[in-house]
C-alpha positions in Angstrom: 0.0 0.0 0.0 1.2 3.5 -0.9 0.1 6.0 1.8 -0.9 9.5 1.0 0.9 12.7 2.2 0.4 16.4 1.9 2.2 19.8 1.8 1.2 23.3 2.7 3.6 26.0 1.7 2.7 29.4 3.2 4.5 32.7 2.5 3.5 36.4 3.1 3.0 38.4 -0.1 5.6 41.1 -0.9 4.3 44.7 -0.7 2.3 45.7 -3.8 2.5 42.3 -5.5 -0.9 40.9 -4.8 -2.6 42.1 -8.0 0.2 40.8 -10.3 0.1 37.5 -8.4 -3.6 37.1 -9.0 -3.2 37.8 -12.7 -0.5 35.2 -12.9 -2.6 32.6 -11.1 -5.5 33.4 -13.4 -3.4 32.4 -16.4 -3.4 28.8 -15.0 -7.2 28.5 -15.5 -9.4 28.0 -18.5 -11.8 30.3 -16.7 -12.4 31.1 -13.0 -12.8 27.8 -11.1 -11.6 25.6 -13.9 -7.9 25.0 -14.0 -6.0 23.9 -17.1 -4.1 20.8 -16.0 -1.6 21.4 -18.8 -1.0 25.1 -18.1 2.6 26.2 -18.8 3.2 27.7 -15.4 2.5 24.5 -13.3 1.2 21.6 -15.4 -0.5 19.7 -12.5 -1.6 16.9 -14.9 2.0 15.8 -15.5 2.4 14.7 -11.9 0.8 11.3 -11.8 0.9 11.0 -8.0 -0.9 14.3 -7.3 -4.6 14.0 -6.3 -5.5 17.6 -5.6 -3.8 20.9 -5.3 -4.7 24.6 -4.9 -3.3 28.1 -4.6 -5.3 30.5 -2.4 -4.5 34.0 -1.1 -5.1 34.2 2.6 -6.9 37.5 2.9 -8.8 37.0 6.1 -12.3 38.7 5.6 -13.2 38.4 9.3 -10.1 39.6 11.2 -12.1 42.6 12.5 -14.4 40.3 14.4 -11.7 40.3 17.2 -13.1 43.7 18.2 -16.0 41.8 19.8 -13.6 40.7 22.4 -12.2 44.2 22.9 -9.0 43.3 21.0 -7.4 45.0 18.0 -4.3 43.0 17.2 -2.3 44.0 14.1 -3.8 42.4 11.0 -1.6 39.6 9.6 -0.1 40.1 6.2 -1.8 38.6 3.2 -0.2 35.3 2.3 -0.1 32.8 -0.5 -0.9 29.2 0.4 0.0 26.3 -1.9 -1.6 23.0 -0.8 -1.5 19.5 -2.3 -2.3 15.9 -1.5 -0.4 13.1 -3.2 0.9 9.5 -3.1 4.2 8.7 -1.5 6.8 10.5 0.6 6.7 14.3 0.9 10.4 14.9 0.3 10.4 12.8 -2.8 7.3 14.5 -4.2 8.5 18.0 -3.5 11.9 17.3 -5.1 10.2 16.0 -8.2 7.9 19.1 -8.2 10.8 21.5 -8.0 12.8 19.7 -10.6 10.0 19.6 -13.2 8.1 22.8 -12.5 10.7 24.9 -10.8 10.6 27.8 -13.3 6.8 28.2 -12.8 7.0 27.9 -9.1 9.7 30.6 -9.1 7.4 32.9 -11.1 4.7 32.4 -8.5 6.8 32.7 -5.4 8.6 35.7 -6.7 5.6 37.6 -5.4 6.3 36.6 -1.8 8.6 38.1 0.8 12.1 36.8 1.0 12.1 35.1 -2.3 15.0 35.9 -4.7 16.3 34.5 -7.9 19.2 32.9 -6.0 17.1 31.1 -3.4 17.2 27.3 -3.1 13.6 26.7 -4.1 13.2 23.2 -2.4 14.7 24.4 0.9 12.6 27.6 0.7 9.4 25.6 0.3 10.3 23.1 3.1 11.0 25.9 5.5 7.5 27.3 4.9 5.7 24.0 5.0 2.9 24.0 7.7 2.0 20.6 9.1 -1.7 20.0 9.6 -3.1 19.7 13.1 -5.4 17.1 11.6 -5.7 15.6 8.1 -8.3 13.3 6.5 -7.9 11.0 3.5 -11.0 9.3 2.1 -9.3 6.0 1.4 -5.7 5.6 2.6 -3.7 3.7 0.1 -5.8 4.4 -3.0 -3.4 6.0 -5.4 -4.0 8.2 -8.5 -2.8 5.3 -10.6 -5.2 2.9 -9.0 -8.1 5.3 -9.5 -7.4 5.8 -13.2 -6.8 2.1 -13.9 -10.0 1.2 -12.1 -11.9 3.8 -14.1 -10.5 2.3 -17.3 -11.6 -1.2 -16.1 -15.2 -0.1 -15.4 -15.4 1.8 -18.7 -14.2 -1.3 -20.6 -16.6 -3.6 -18.9 -19.6 -1.3 -19.4 -18.6 -1.0 -23.1 -18.4 -4.8 -23.4 -21.8 -5.3 -21.8 -23.4 -2.7 -24.2 -21.8 -4.2 -27.3 -22.8 -7.8 -26.4 -26.2 -7.1 -24.8 -28.0 -9.6 -27.1 -25.5 -12.4 -26.7 -25.4 -12.2 -22.9 -29.1 -11.5 -22.3 -29.9 -15.1 -21.2 -26.7 -15.7 -19.3 -26.9 -16.7 -15.6 -24.9 -14.4 -13.3 -22.1 -16.9 -12.7 -21.7 -17.5 -16.4 -21.7 -13.8 -17.1 -19.1 -13.1 -14.5 -16.9 -15.8 -16.1 -17.2 -14.1 -19.5 -16.3 -10.8 -18.0 -13.2 -12.2 -16.3 -12.2 -13.8 -19.6 -12.7 -10.5 -21.4 -10.6 -8.7 -18.8 -7.8 -11.3 -19.0 -7.6 -10.9 -22.7 -7.6 -7.1 -22.5 -4.8 -7.2 -19.9 -2.7 -9.5 -22.1 -3.1 -7.1 -25.0 -2.3 -4.1 -22.8 -5.8 -2.5 -23.3 -6.5 -2.8 -19.5 -3.8 -2.3 -16.9 -4.3 -3.2 -13.3 -1.1 -2.6 -11.3 -0.6 -4.6 -8.1 -0.4 -2.4 -4.9 3.2 -1.6 -3.8 4.4 -2.9 -0.5 3.6 -0.6 2.5 6.8 1.3 3.4 8.1 -0.1 6.7 8.9 3.3 8.2 5.4 4.5 7.6 3.9 1.3 8.9 5.9 1.6 12.1 5.2 5.2 12.7 1.5 4.6 12.1 1.5 1.7 14.5 3.3 3.7 17.1 0.8 6.5 16.7 -2.2 4.1 16.8 -1.0 2.6 20.1 0.7 5.6 21.6 -2.2 8.1 21.6 -4.6 5.8 23.6 -1.7 5.0 26.0 -1.1 8.7 26.6 -4.8 9.3 27.2 -4.9 6.4 29.6 -1.9 7.7 31.6 -3.4 11.2 31.9 -7.0 10.1 32.4 -6.8 10.6 36.2 -5.8 14.2 35.7 -8.4 14.7 33.0 -11.1 13.4 35.3 -10.0 15.7 38.1 -10.0 18.7 35.7 -13.4 17.8 34.1 -15.6 19.8 36.6 -13.3 22.8 36.2 -13.4 22.4 32.4 -17.2 22.2 32.4 -17.4 25.4 34.4 -14.9 27.2 32.2 -16.5 26.0 29.0 -20.1 26.8 29.9 -19.3 30.3 31.3 -17.6 31.1 28.0 -20.4 29.7 25.9 -22.9 31.9 27.5 -20.8 35.0 27.0 -19.1 34.5 23.7 -20.6 36.7 21.0 -22.2 35.2 17.8 -21.0 37.0 14.6 -23.0 35.5 11.7 -24.6 38.3 9.7 -25.6 37.7 6.1 -22.4 37.6 4.0 -21.7 40.3 1.4 -23.5 39.5 -1.8 -20.4 40.3 -3.9 -18.3 37.9 -1.9 -20.9 35.1 -2.3 -21.1 35.7 -6.1 -17.3 35.5 -6.4 -17.3 32.2 -4.5 -20.2 30.8 -6.6 -18.2 31.5 -9.8 -15.6 29.1 -8.7 -18.0 26.2 -7.8 -19.8 23.4 -9.5 -17.5 23.0 -12.6 -17.2 19.3 -11.7 -18.8 16.8 -9.4 -16.2 17.7 -6.8 -15.6 21.2 -5.3 -13.0 22.8 -3.2 -13.5 24.7 0.1 -11.1 27.0 1.9 -11.9 29.0 5.0 -10.0 30.8 7.7 -10.9 32.2 11.1 -9.6 33.4 14.4 -9.5 31.1 17.4 -11.3 32.6 20.4 -8.8 34.5 22.6 -7.3 32.9 25.7 -5.4 29.8 26.6 -8.5 27.8 27.4 -9.9 27.9 23.9 -6.4 27.4 22.4 -5.7 24.3 24.4 -9.2 23.0 23.9 -9.1 23.2 20.1 -5.5 21.8 20.0 -6.6 18.8 22.1 -9.7 18.2 20.0 -7.7 18.6 16.7 -5.3 16.0 18.1 -8.1 13.6 18.7 -9.6 14.4 15.3 -6.4 13.6 13.6 -6.2 10.2 15.4 -9.7 9.3 14.3 -9.0 10.3 10.7 -5.8 8.3 10.6 -7.0 5.1 12.3 -10.8 4.9 12.3 -12.2 7.0 9.4 -9.8 6.0 6.6 -12.1 3.8 4.5 -14.5 6.1 2.7 -16.2 7.9 5.6 -15.5 10.8 7.9 -18.0 9.8 10.6 -21.1 9.5 8.5 -20.1 11.7 5.7 -18.9 10.0 2.5 -18.4 12.9 0.1 -15.0 14.2 1.2 -11.8 13.2 -0.7 -9.2 15.1 1.4 -9.5 17.6 4.2 -7.1 19.3 6.7 -7.1 21.6 9.6 -4.0 23.9 10.0 -3.1 26.3 12.8 -1.5 29.6 11.8 0.1 32.4 13.7 0.9 30.5 16.9 -2.6 28.9 16.9 -4.3 32.3 16.8 -6.0 31.3 13.5 -7.2 28.1 12.0 -7.5 27.3 8.3 -9.7 24.5 7.0 -9.4 23.1 3.4 -11.4 20.3 1.9 -12.3 18.7 -1.4 -15.9 17.4 -1.5 -18.6 16.1 -3.9 -21.7 18.0 -4.7 -22.7 21.6 -4.1 -21.7 23.6 -1.0 -25.3 23.7 0.1 -25.5 19.9 0.1 -22.1 19.7 1.7 -23.2 21.9 4.6 -26.5 20.1 4.9 -24.7 16.7 5.0 -22.7 17.9 8.0 -25.6 19.6 9.7 -27.9 16.6 9.5 -25.3 13.9 10.2 -22.5 15.3 12.4 -23.3 18.8 13.6 -21.8 17.8 16.9 -18.5 17.1 15.2 -18.5 20.5 13.5 -19.2 22.1 16.9 -16.3 20.3 18.7 -13.7 22.1 16.7 -15.3 25.1 15.0 -17.1 26.4 18.1 -13.7 27.5 19.3 -13.7 30.0 16.5 -14.6 33.7 16.9 -18.3 34.4 16.1 -19.4 30.7 15.7 -23.1 30.2 16.4 -23.6 29.6 20.1 -23.1 26.1 21.4 -24.1 24.2 24.6 -21.6 21.9 26.2 -19.5 22.1 23.1 -21.6 19.7 21.0 -25.2 21.0 21.1 -26.6 24.0 19.2 -24.0 25.6 16.9 -24.3 24.1 13.5 -27.9 23.1 14.2 -28.8 26.8 13.9 -28.7 26.2 10.1 -29.0 29.8 8.8 -26.5 31.3 11.2 -24.1 28.4 10.5 -24.3 28.8 6.7 -23.8 32.6 7.0 -20.8 32.0 9.2 -19.3 29.5 6.8 -19.7 31.8 3.7 -18.2 34.8 5.6 -15.1 32.8 6.5 -14.7 31.2 3.1 -11.8 32.2 0.8 -11.8 32.4 -3.0 -9.4 29.7 -4.2 -7.5 31.1 -7.2 -6.4 27.8 -8.7 -7.7 24.3 -7.9 -6.8 21.0 -9.5 -8.2 17.5 -9.3 -6.6 14.5 -11.0 -9.7 12.6 -11.8 -12.6 15.0 -12.8 -16.0 13.5 -13.1 -15.4 10.9 -10.3 -17.0 11.2 -6.9 -15.8 9.4 -3.8 -18.8 7.0 -4.3 -17.6 6.3 -7.8 -14.1 5.5 -6.6 -15.4 3.0 -4.1 -17.7 1.4 -6.7 -14.8 1.0 -9.1 -12.6 -0.6 -6.5 -15.4 -3.1 -5.7 -15.7 -3.9 -9.5 -12.0 -4.7 -9.6 -12.2 -6.8 -6.4 -15.0 -8.8 -8.1 -12.8 -9.5 -11.1 -9.8 -10.5 -9.0 -11.6 -12.6 -6.3 -11.1 -16.4 -6.9 -14.7 -17.2 -6.0 -18.0 -15.5 -5.1 -21.5 -16.7 -4.0 -24.4 -16.2 -6.3 -25.7 -13.4 -4.1 -22.3 -11.7 -4.2 -22.2 -12.0 -8.0 -25.6 -10.4 -8.4 -24.6 -7.5 -6.1 -21.3 -7.2 -8.0 -23.0 -7.1 -11.5 -25.4 -4.4 -10.2 -22.3 -2.1 -9.9 -22.0 -2.2 -13.7 
């Protein structure tokens, strides 16, 4: 199995360079929201291990909300964020990216502070890489190559069934499966269908993952007496803040919403980028840090086979702390419209949204951390849109395929490769076609 990894390069913009940067990034798109995978600046499509990537200017639209707490800290500089999710080790991927697309990356990063023509690009990017507080992968180990090969397999099988509909109309399910296996075997021998075996799981990754899987529960077990002692104090601190924390969820600016809508629904999958302030004080900072730590554990070891709790539409997601945990950025890649995406979370896991995001300034008021909040649908949706950022460039390696499609195609392959199946299993498998 080849595990997935990610990068997040963050750099402040140089004074007076924002407009030129946005023009340059716009040249990477066919039109707003639709990236050219072969664009000459950074041809994403040439990197066959890259699942998704984006460039987004972090121009926090809600920084002024801190005034509700009587604070007016200096506004952080606008920054450029470059995010990606890919197969294999991060050092190996970044080195390949710099080697093959270095000129375009230099064009882009020349608009950032501290970047010069003489700088070592790879080192510069690594120095500015921000690790996620939590990260989610829909199906750990499913590579871009696998996705494309399994798409080709399904397309070939569907084409075969359509072309031979009359000849196979009377076939029993078992006999039909045998014909399909024979067809695939012939296509593989001729090179028309390619199904690559999974690579061995890297030993170092496996050991680190095992240590993390066992280590986090052990740490929780060891500190559980202290956590239980602190629980009544935590409950008091939490509830007293929940009662007093201001809600800031006015209707978002219509122009901002139109700009965001222009970038959406060009494919079955969309991107989402949002940023916000963490509520001031150590209590909220420590709370959200602890909850993100638990979220990361769940995403790595529990929700890594197609579901984030009960939500099946997310391909990749991450939560990243910025500015010493004063701000939190959330970025995801999801299927369907934003409206359906938000409804999915509200109806299925509103409590999960509340756990993390209720620690953000202005979030709809919660009760005991998990109640309320996102259940106040209108305020929640206004809050989300206000904090959302316009993503300048967004790339996905397999347009037209939803997360459900990827799982279906994997099951089709498994049905071809399994040595035996019951009649009921064969009928269920044929229904996937």
